[in-house]
C-alpha positions in Angstrom: 45.4 36.0 -7.3 42.7 34.3 -9.2 39.3 33.4 -7.8 40.3 29.9 -9.4 43.8 29.7 -8.0 43.0 26.8 -5.8 41.5 24.8 -8.7 44.6 25.4 -10.6 47.0 24.4 -7.8 44.8 21.2 -7.2 45.2 20.3 -10.8 48.9 20.9 -10.7 49.3 18.8 -7.7 46.7 16.0 -8.3 46.0 15.7 -11.8 47.6 13.2 -14.3 47.5 13.4 -18.0 43.9 14.2 -18.0 41.5 15.0 -15.3 37.6 15.3 -15.4 36.1 17.0 -12.7 32.2 17.5 -12.1 30.9 21.2 -11.6 30.2 20.1 -8.1 33.6 19.1 -7.6 35.0 22.3 -9.0 32.8 24.2 -6.7 34.0 22.4 -3.7 37.9 22.7 -4.8 37.4 26.2 -5.7 35.5 27.2 -2.9 32.7 29.2 -5.0 30.1 28.4 -7.3 31.2 27.8 -11.2 29.7 30.5 -13.5 30.4 31.8 -16.8 33.4 33.7 -15.7 35.0 30.3 -15.7 35.3 30.7 -19.5 37.3 34.0 -19.2 39.6 32.6 -16.2 40.2 29.2 -17.9 43.0 30.7 -20.1 45.3 31.0 -16.6 45.5 27.3 -16.5 48.2 27.2 -18.8 50.6 28.8 -16.3 49.8 25.5 -14.3 50.6 23.1 -17.0 47.1 22.5 -18.0 44.1 23.2 -20.4 40.6 22.8 -20.7 39.9 20.3 -23.2 36.1 19.9 -23.0 33.3 21.5 -21.0 30.1 19.2 -21.0 27.0 21.2 -19.9 25.1 18.0 -20.3 27.4 16.0 -18.0 28.3 19.1 -16.0 31.8 18.3 -15.9 35.1 19.8 -17.3 38.0 17.9 -18.8 41.5 19.1 -18.0 44.4 17.9 -20.1 48.1 18.3 -19.4 50.1 20.2 -21.8 52.8 18.5 -23.6 
């Protein structure tokens, strides 16, 4: 099981066409701090019907897009 599985499941159940979450929200949902390993794990998200569209370090947020 992926350490980000709770986040992927959250997106699958609650996300729309797109969903923007702050780093703080991601940490609360996933139950762990977001770190550089997120970049490696994000490819798992396609199995849940989403992809990471944009990571903004300035805004400290991630934009997720539903796959078509």
